[in-house]
C-alpha positions in Angstrom: 129.7 75.8 115.8 128.7 72.5 114.8 129.8 69.0 113.5 127.3 66.0 113.8 129.1 63.1 116.6 130.8 61.5 114.0 132.3 58.8 116.7 130.8 55.1 117.6 132.0 54.2 121.2 132.6 50.9 121.0 134.4 51.8 117.3 136.6 54.2 118.8 136.5 55.5 115.2 134.4 58.6 113.6 132.0 58.0 110.1 133.7 61.0 108.7 136.5 63.8 109.7 135.6 66.9 108.9 135.6 67.7 113.0 139.5 66.9 112.8 139.5 69.2 109.6 137.9 72.0 109.9 139.6 72.3 113.3 142.4 73.0 111.0 140.4 74.9 108.7 137.8 77.3 111.0 138.1 76.6 114.5 141.2 77.9 115.7 141.2 80.4 112.7 138.5 82.0 112.9 138.7 83.1 116.6 142.7 83.8 115.5 140.8 86.3 112.9 138.9 88.0 115.1 141.4 88.2 117.6 143.5 91.1 115.3 140.3 93.4 115.8 139.8 93.4 119.5 137.6 96.3 119.6 135.6 94.5 117.3 133.3 92.2 120.2 131.3 88.9 119.2 129.9 86.0 120.0 131.0 82.2 119.1 128.9 79.2 120.2 129.9 75.7 120.4 128.5 72.6 120.3 129.5 70.5 123.5 129.8 67.1 121.1 131.7 68.9 119.1 134.4 70.1 121.7 134.1 66.8 122.9 135.0 65.3 120.1 138.2 67.4 119.6 139.1 66.1 122.8 139.0 62.3 122.4 141.4 63.1 118.9 143.5 64.6 121.7 143.4 61.7 123.7 143.9 59.2 121.1 140.3 58.5 122.4 138.8 58.7 118.8 140.3 58.7 115.4 138.8 58.1 111.3 139.7 56.4 108.5 141.0 59.1 106.9 143.3 59.8 109.4 144.7 55.8 109.4 145.2 56.1 106.6 147.1 59.3 106.1 148.9 58.5 108.5 150.1 55.1 107.0 153.6 54.9 105.1 152.3 55.5 101.5 154.0 52.4 100.4 152.2 49.7 102.3 149.2 50.8 100.9 147.3 48.0 100.2 144.7 47.9 96.6 141.5 48.3 99.0 143.3 51.6 100.8 144.7 53.0 96.7 141.0 52.9 96.3 139.6 54.7 99.1 141.6 57.5 98.9 141.5 58.2 95.4 138.0 58.0 95.7 137.2 60.5 98.8 140.1 62.3 99.2 139.3 64.9 96.3 136.6 66.1 98.9 136.6 69.1 99.0 135.6 72.8 97.2 137.4 71.9 93.9 137.9 75.7 92.3 139.4 77.1 96.3 141.1 74.0 98.2 142.0 71.9 94.8 142.6 74.5 91.9 145.0 76.7 93.7 147.4 74.3 94.0 149.0 72.9 90.1 150.4 69.0 91.6 147.0 68.5 93.3 144.5 70.1 90.5 147.3 67.9 88.6 146.5 64.5 90.5 142.8 65.3 90.1 142.7 65.5 86.4 144.6 62.1 86.6 142.3 60.2 88.4 139.9 62.0 85.6 137.3 64.8 87.5 133.9 62.2 86.8 135.7 58.6 86.8 133.6 55.5 86.8 134.4 52.4 89.2 137.2 51.6 86.0 139.0 54.2 85.7 139.5 54.6 89.6 140.9 50.9 89.3 142.7 52.2 86.6 144.7 54.9 87.5 144.7 53.2 91.3 147.2 50.1 89.1 149.6 52.9 87.7 149.7 55.3 90.5 152.6 55.8 91.9 154.4 55.2 95.2 154.6 59.2 95.7 151.2 60.5 93.8 149.6 58.6 96.6 152.3 60.3 98.8 151.2 63.5 97.7 147.5 63.2 98.0 147.4 61.7 101.7 149.7 65.0 102.2 147.7 67.5 99.3 144.1 66.2 101.6 145.1 67.5 104.7 147.3 70.5 103.3 144.6 72.1 101.9 142.3 72.5 104.8 144.9 74.5 107.0 142.7 77.9 107.4 145.8 80.5 106.0 146.0 82.3 109.0 147.7 80.4 110.3 149.8 79.8 107.1 150.1 83.1 107.6 151.9 82.0 110.8 153.6 79.0 109.8 156.7 79.2 107.9 156.8 75.2 107.1 153.0 75.2 106.2 153.8 77.9 103.5 157.0 75.4 102.7 155.2 72.7 102.0 152.4 74.6 99.8 155.5 75.9 97.9 157.4 72.6 97.8 154.3 71.3 96.3 154.4 67.8 95.5 157.3 64.6 96.2 156.3 65.3 99.5 158.4 62.7 102.1 156.6 60.7 105.1 158.2 62.6 107.6 156.7 65.3 105.8 152.9 63.9 105.9 154.0 63.3 109.7 154.7 66.6 110.7 151.6 68.0 108.9 149.7 65.2 111.0 151.2 66.7 114.0 150.1 70.3 112.9 146.3 69.3 112.4 146.4 68.8 115.9 148.5 71.4 117.5 145.7 73.3 116.2 142.7 71.0 118.0 145.3 71.6 121.1 145.3 75.7 120.2 141.3 76.4 120.8 140.0 76.0 123.9 143.3 78.4 125.3 142.8 80.6 122.7 139.3 81.0 123.8 139.8 81.3 127.3 141.8 84.1 126.0 139.8 85.9 124.1 137.2 85.9 126.8 139.3 87.2 129.4 140.2 90.0 127.5 136.5 90.8 126.9 136.6 90.1 123.1 134.8 87.2 123.3 130.9 85.9 125.0 131.1 81.6 124.2 128.0 80.9 124.2 126.9 76.9 124.2 124.3 74.4 121.8 122.2 71.3 124.4 124.7 68.6 124.6 124.6 66.4 121.6 122.8 69.4 119.4 119.1 68.0 120.0 116.0 69.5 118.4 114.7 70.8 122.1 111.4 70.9 121.8 111.1 68.0 120.4 112.8 66.7 123.5 110.1 67.6 125.8 107.2 66.8 123.3 106.7 65.8 120.6 103.5 67.6 119.9 104.9 70.8 119.6 105.3 70.7 115.7 101.4 70.4 115.2 101.5 74.3 116.0 103.7 75.5 113.2 102.5 72.0 111.1 98.9 71.3 111.5 98.7 68.1 109.4 101.4 67.1 110.3 101.8 62.9 110.8 103.6 62.5 114.1 105.1 59.5 115.2 103.4 57.0 117.5 103.5 56.4 120.0 104.3 60.0 120.8 108.2 61.0 122.0 107.3 63.2 124.9 110.5 63.5 128.3 111.4 66.6 129.2 114.4 65.1 131.5 116.6 63.9 128.4 115.9 68.2 127.0 116.8 68.9 130.8 119.3 66.4 130.7 121.3 67.7 127.0 120.9 71.2 128.4 122.5 70.6 132.0 125.6 68.4 131.0 125.9 71.1 128.2 126.5 73.4 131.0 128.7 71.7 133.3 131.4 70.9 130.7 131.4 74.7 129.3 132.3 75.3 133.4 134.6 72.8 133.0 137.0 73.6 130.3 136.6 77.4 130.5 136.1 77.5 134.2 133.0 80.3 134.5 129.6 79.8 134.2 128.2 79.8 130.9 125.0 82.8 130.3 123.5 81.9 126.5 122.2 79.4 124.9 121.8 78.9 121.5 119.2 76.1 121.3 119.9 73.8 118.2 118.9 74.8 114.8 117.3 78.0 117.0 114.5 75.4 117.4 112.2 76.9 120.4 109.1 76.5 122.0 107.2 78.1 125.5 108.5 74.5 127.5 112.2 75.5 126.0 112.2 78.9 127.7 111.1 77.2 130.6 113.6 75.2 130.6 116.0 77.2 129.9 115.5 79.7 132.3 115.5 76.6 135.2 119.0 75.7 134.8 119.6 79.2 135.1 120.6 80.7 131.2 120.5 84.3 131.1 119.7 84.7 127.1 118.9 82.3 124.5 118.0 83.4 120.5 116.6 82.3 117.1 115.4 83.5 113.8 113.0 86.3 113.5 110.3 84.6 111.8 109.7 82.8 115.4 109.8 86.7 116.7 107.1 87.4 114.1 104.8 84.3 114.8 104.9 85.3 118.5 104.1 88.9 118.4 100.6 88.1 115.8 98.0 90.6 116.5 95.6 90.6 119.3 97.7 87.5 121.0 97.6 85.2 117.6 100.5 83.5 116.5 99.7 84.7 112.6 103.3 86.1 110.3 103.4 89.4 110.1 106.1 91.7 108.9 108.3 93.1 111.9 109.5 96.8 112.2 112.4 97.4 112.5 112.0 98.6 116.3 110.6 95.3 117.4 113.4 93.4 115.6 116.0 95.4 116.5 115.8 94.5 120.8 115.6 92.1 122.5 113.2 90.6 124.8 112.4 88.6 128.1 110.2 85.5 127.5 108.3 85.1 130.9 107.2 81.3 131.6 106.0 79.5 134.7 110.1 79.2 136.2 111.4 82.4 135.7 112.0 84.9 132.4 114.5 84.1 130.2 116.0 87.1 127.8 116.5 86.9 123.9 117.1 88.5 120.9 116.3 87.5 117.3 118.8 87.6 113.8 117.8 89.9 111.3 117.5 87.0 108.6 118.6 89.0 105.7 121.6 90.2 106.8 122.8 86.6 108.0 121.9 84.9 104.5 124.2 87.5 102.7 127.3 86.4 104.5 126.4 82.7 104.6 125.0 82.3 100.7 125.3 85.6 98.6 128.8 87.8 99.6 131.2 84.6 98.4 130.5 85.5 95.3 131.0 89.5 95.5 134.3 91.2 95.6 135.3 90.7 99.3 135.1 95.1 99.5 131.9 94.9 97.7 130.3 93.1 99.8 131.3 94.6 103.6 130.2 97.6 102.0 127.0 96.3 100.8 127.1 95.0 104.7 128.2 98.3 106.9 125.3 100.4 104.3 122.5 97.7 105.8 123.4 98.8 109.1 124.0 102.1 108.5 120.2 102.0 107.1 118.8 100.4 109.7 120.2 103.4 112.0 118.6 105.8 109.8 115.1 104.1 110.5 115.6 104.1 114.4 116.5 107.5 114.0 115.5 108.8 117.6 116.1 105.7 119.8 117.5 106.3 123.1 118.8 102.9 123.3 120.8 101.3 120.3 119.1 99.7 118.4 120.2 95.9 118.5 121.0 93.8 115.2 121.8 90.4 116.0 123.6 88.0 113.1 124.0 85.0 113.3 124.8 82.1 111.0 126.5 78.4 110.6 129.9 79.0 111.7 132.1 77.3 109.4 130.6 75.8 105.9 129.9 79.1 104.2 134.1 79.7 104.0 135.1 77.4 101.5 132.6 78.9 99.4 134.3 82.1 99.7 137.9 82.9 98.2 140.9 82.6 100.7 138.4 80.6 103.0 136.9 84.1 103.1 139.9 85.6 105.3 139.7 88.8 102.8 136.1 89.4 103.2 136.4 89.4 107.5 139.5 91.1 107.7 137.9 93.3 105.8 134.8 93.2 107.5 136.0 93.2 110.8 138.1 96.6 110.1 135.3 98.5 109.0 132.7 97.1 111.8 135.2 98.1 114.7 136.6 101.8 113.0 132.9 102.8 112.1 132.1 106.1 114.1 128.4 104.7 114.8 128.7 101.3 114.9 129.7 98.9 118.2 130.1 95.5 118.0 129.2 93.7 121.3 128.4 90.3 122.6 124.7 89.2 124.0 125.6 90.0 127.6 127.5 93.0 126.8 124.2 94.3 125.1 122.2 92.8 128.0 124.0 94.5 130.7 123.8 97.8 129.8 120.7 97.7 128.1 118.4 94.8 129.6 115.1 94.1 127.7 111.6 96.0 127.8 109.3 94.4 125.8 108.2 91.1 127.1 106.8 87.8 125.3 104.0 86.0 126.6 104.2 82.9 125.0 107.0 81.8 122.6 105.9 80.2 119.4 106.9 76.8 118.5 109.5 76.6 115.5 113.5 76.9 114.0 115.0 79.3 112.6 114.5 76.7 109.1 111.1 78.4 108.0 109.9 78.2 111.9 108.6 74.7 112.3 110.1 71.1 112.4 109.3 69.5 109.2 113.0 68.5 108.5 113.6 66.4 112.0 109.8 65.3 111.8 106.8 64.1 110.3 108.4 62.0 107.2 108.1 58.6 107.4 112.0 58.4 107.8 111.8 61.1 110.7 109.2 59.1 112.7 110.7 55.5 112.3 114.0 57.1 113.1 112.2 58.7 116.5 109.6 55.8 117.0 113.3 53.4 116.8 115.0 55.8 119.7 111.9 55.7 121.8 111.3 51.4 121.8 115.3 52.1 122.8 114.7 54.4 125.6 111.9 51.7 127.1 114.5 49.0 127.2 116.6 50.4 128.9 113.6 51.5 131.6 112.6 47.9 131.5 116.0 47.0 132.1 116.1 49.3 135.2 113.2 47.7 136.8 114.5 44.5 137.3 113.6 42.9 133.7 117.5 42.1 132.6 118.3 39.7 130.4 120.3 36.1 132.0 123.6 37.9 131.3 123.3 41.6 132.9 122.1 40.4 135.6 125.3 38.1 136.2 127.0 41.2 136.2 128.7 42.9 138.9 127.0 46.6 140.5 130.0 48.1 138.9 129.3 47.2 136.0 126.3 47.2 135.4 126.1 51.2 136.3 128.5 51.8 133.4 126.7 50.1 130.9 123.0 52.3 131.5 125.2 54.8 131.4 126.6 54.1 127.9 122.9 53.2 127.1 121.8 56.4 128.0 124.9 58.5 126.3 123.9 56.4 123.3 120.1 57.4 123.1 121.6 60.7 123.7 124.0 60.5 120.5 120.8 59.5 118.6 118.5 62.5 120.0 120.7 64.9 117.7 119.4 67.2 115.3 121.7 65.7 112.6 120.5 62.5 111.9 116.5 63.5 111.0 118.5 66.3 108.6 119.6 63.5 106.2 116.0 61.6 106.8 113.3 62.5 104.5 113.7 64.5 101.1 114.9 67.6 102.9 118.8 67.2 102.5 120.7 64.1 100.4 124.3 63.2 100.4 126.2 61.1 99.7 126.7 59.7 102.9 123.1 59.5 103.5 123.3 55.6 103.9 126.7 56.3 106.4 124.6 58.4 108.7 121.6 56.0 108.7 123.7 53.0 109.7 126.0 55.5 112.2 121.8 56.8 113.8 120.7 53.0 114.0 124.4 51.5 114.9 124.0 54.1 118.0 120.3 51.9 118.9 122.3 49.3 118.5 124.7 49.8 120.8 121.7 50.6 123.5 121.0 46.6 123.1 124.4 45.9 123.1 125.4 47.2 126.4 122.7 45.8 127.4 122.7 41.9 126.8 119.9 42.5 125.0 118.5 40.8 121.9 119.0 43.9 118.9 115.7 44.4 117.0 115.5 42.9 113.5 114.9 46.3 112.5 117.3 48.2 113.4 119.6 45.7 110.9 117.4 47.6 107.6 118.0 50.8 106.8 115.3 53.6 107.4 116.5 55.5 104.0 114.5 53.5 101.9 112.0 55.7 101.1 112.0 57.4 97.0 112.0 61.1 97.6 111.1 63.6 95.8 113.1 67.2 95.3 110.4 69.9 95.5 111.6 72.9 92.6 113.0 76.7 94.2 110.7 77.9 92.1 107.2 76.7 90.4 106.4 77.7 86.9 104.3 80.4 86.5 102.3 80.2 82.8 102.5 78.7 80.0 105.5 79.6 77.7 107.0 78.9 73.9 111.0 79.3 73.9 113.2 79.2 71.7 115.4 76.2 71.4 118.6 77.8 70.2 120.8 77.2 73.3 121.3 80.4 74.2 120.0 82.2 77.6 120.9 85.0 77.2 116.8 86.4 76.9 115.3 86.9 80.3 112.1 87.0 79.1 112.2 83.6 77.0 111.9 81.2 80.9 110.9 84.1 82.9 108.2 82.0 83.9 109.7 78.7 84.0 109.8 76.8 87.1 113.8 75.9 88.5 115.8 73.7 90.4 119.1 75.1 91.9 121.7 72.5 92.7 125.1 74.7 93.9 123.6 73.8 97.5 122.8 70.7 96.8 123.5 68.1 100.1 123.4 70.4 102.3 126.3 70.9 104.9 128.1 68.1 103.3 130.5 68.3 101.2 130.1 67.6 97.7 132.5 67.6 94.7 132.3 69.5 92.0 129.1 69.9 90.0 128.2 69.5 86.4 124.8 71.2 86.4 123.8 73.6 88.1 120.6 74.7 87.9 117.7 73.3 85.7 114.5 75.2 84.0 111.3 73.7 82.7 108.1 74.9 81.6 105.1 74.3 79.6 103.2 74.7 76.7 99.9 72.9 76.0 101.5 70.1 73.9 105.2 70.6 75.0 107.4 69.8 78.0 110.6 72.3 77.9 114.1 72.1 79.8 116.8 74.0 80.2 120.1 73.1 82.3 122.4 75.2 82.8 126.2 74.8 83.7 129.3 75.1 86.1 131.8 77.0 84.2 135.0 74.9 84.1 133.2 72.8 82.5 131.8 74.7 80.0 134.2 74.2 77.4 133.8 70.2 77.2 130.0 70.5 76.8 130.0 69.0 74.2 131.8 66.2 75.4 129.2 65.3 77.4 125.9 63.4 76.7 122.1 64.5 78.5 119.4 61.8 79.5 116.7 62.6 80.9 114.6 59.6 83.0 111.9 60.0 83.1 109.7 57.5 85.8 106.3 57.7 85.9 103.6 57.1 84.7 105.6 54.9 82.3 109.0 54.7 82.5 110.9 56.7 79.4 114.4 57.4 78.6 115.4 59.9 76.5 118.8 60.5 75.2 120.6 63.5 73.3 123.8 62.7 71.8 126.0 65.1 69.6 127.8 63.7 66.6 129.3 65.6 63.2 125.6 65.5 61.6 124.6 67.2 64.9 121.6 66.1 67.6 120.4 62.3 67.8 117.7 61.2 70.3 116.8 57.8 71.7 113.8 57.3 73.7 114.3 54.2 74.8 117.5 53.5 72.6 115.1 53.7 69.5 116.1 56.9 68.0 113.6 59.5 67.3 113.5 62.1 64.4 115.4 65.0 65.3 112.1 67.1 64.5 109.7 65.4 66.8 112.6 65.9 70.3 114.1 69.4 69.2 117.3 69.9 71.3 120.6 72.4 71.1 123.5 73.5 73.0 125.4 76.6 73.6 125.7 78.5 76.1 123.2 75.8 78.0 121.2 72.9 76.9 117.6 73.4 75.7 115.0 71.0 74.4 111.1 70.5 73.9 109.0 67.0 74.3 105.7 66.3 73.1 103.4 65.1 75.9 103.0 62.2 73.1 106.3 61.2 73.7 106.6 60.8 77.2 102.4 58.5 76.5 101.4 61.4 79.3 98.6 63.3 79.5 96.7 66.2 81.1 97.4 66.7 84.6 99.5 63.5 85.1 101.8 63.8 87.7 105.5 63.5 86.0 108.7 62.3 87.9 112.1 63.0 86.1 115.8 62.8 86.7 118.2 64.4 84.4 122.0 62.5 83.9 125.1 63.5 82.2 127.5 61.0 80.7 130.9 61.9 79.1 132.0 58.3 77.4 128.7 56.6 78.8 129.3 56.8 82.3 128.0 59.0 84.4 129.2 62.3 85.5 126.5 64.4 87.6 122.8 63.2 88.3 120.2 65.6 90.1 118.7 66.2 91.5 120.2 64.1 94.1 117.7 63.5 97.2 115.0 62.3 94.2 113.5 62.8 91.8 111.7 66.3 90.3 108.1 66.0 90.5 105.4 68.3 88.2 102.0 67.8 86.6 101.1 67.9 83.0 99.2 71.5 81.9 95.2 71.2 81.0 93.3 73.2 79.8 92.9 75.3 82.5 96.2 75.5 83.1 97.1 79.5 83.1 93.2 80.1 84.7 94.8 78.2 88.0 97.9 80.2 87.7 96.4 83.6 87.5 96.3 86.0 90.6 96.7 89.5 91.7 
């Protein structure tokens, strides 16, 4: 369970409301659902800074703008606040969290699903006080989990009422959010005492530990990576993040912590040594780390793992002692996280159980049961499931605890019964994402972030050595100590992985600028605490470089599809490249997509593009316009508009004959564009973005993170692609 540390200690404001809202929808609900199946033992991992934010909300130390506007009497909202609510209070999964509730769905339709700023202001002017109050209510009400709804008749009554809520209704509902935040840790303690749950922890502010210890370790998986200068090398920070995590756990739960999930499964030999030195009993990562750590002849080259190798624990030997380690089944974990949401719950449960039974059959003569480790994100998957995943989870827990040959155990339970027999002499350095650290280091934006942290750290050290400003020197010793503590805290927060998640070309969301601002604000706070001038660079956005969105699949060969707007023939687009947009934006909550997939491919003289759409908008496709924006090597905008006579195609606002640029719209949109129209030559590099318009307003633009790029094929294209 993890959310970024959204709070700014100086203002007491959280950047975004997701800690509070996930607390109502997922944190308590997930534990309470699991408690229904007491024989299904399991491990919950919590990032300490997440639990800290819950504490800060409960104490009044932390709030967020979404909460403040939810609490405010709808009649007192000023125009700017009404606009903020109308712009932001639909940020949830539309199909599963808005559409099932008629009043909430009607409010979205009245505002407009894809709305210009002018239309937004117009609706803000005509929305009634009751409209605004109902929207305040629904944005928060939809984030209550299904388990809490089952147990709370008042929540069910409000959902049934649907509209015309009162201020007292709204305030009572918001208090229930806080009740669930306060109920989480007691429920976890109860399940721990019943020996159903084990609670593991992550380093305090969710840093990538190997990079804190020595950023040069990134070269183990990425030999050619460009690293920040000067290098980041502060193992003491990694130790503090781990030590504080352990102390916080003991304060909350009254017992020693045994297990650690290093942030993003990020490990290295130095991390294993530090974890052993800090007296953690076990740690976990991904199977790809194990595959690299057990390469033939002691090398660290990747290879396929046998079932016997994967489904067992290991001892990692270090200079500080030994630590046990388990490695997750990558495929089965991802089936829960990303695949089963689109299946019927009973089919997903049967598939999962079938995989476990198949694993058992591959190791029939084992003298100890194979350990299948499933590890996945704890909160973000469920909004993509119907009913927040409750039917699937209930079915899964029941099937697991009643199966004759399957037993659910915590990690510590298994290790106590079956200590590791296999050992690793050296742990490969990587994360659970592609067994490397690319997301967090190597891109110029990432490296600049590391450089800024290093510079701020050096400033603290400089002041500690007595080279302080007159203003700081004049402070009392007590105040100086408080300031140093606050400055170091800002460094540890800035070391968290989440800021770097959004830098670079890996991920993007509508909140990129907000994350950038908050990261730099934490570093500005360091200088403020020390009464030092803030470097000019920290006032400039880091995320300003143009990124490139890589395809999910590159084209294979030349192609010549029929341009008819039909997607029934699989083979027509089999050789095409593919971009998938359904999860673009990573963990942040995205509004419903219009465009879900983009296929592209080539003949020797044409570019072919196919756009696939979300099912909920297919009935409206005839009202859309489509624009392909080519940025390099020549700026060309191609816009496709439908009228009563058919398609009109415009190149930089000048009409092009339909016989030159062909297009068709049916189940999908397809077009064939001669390279001559784009003024590109063979082997040149082209950058492109797709806009979907309605009424001349852009309602979706993809890729969000930056343009897609591809090379125009030359005469040897197919020969270059050929392989056996």
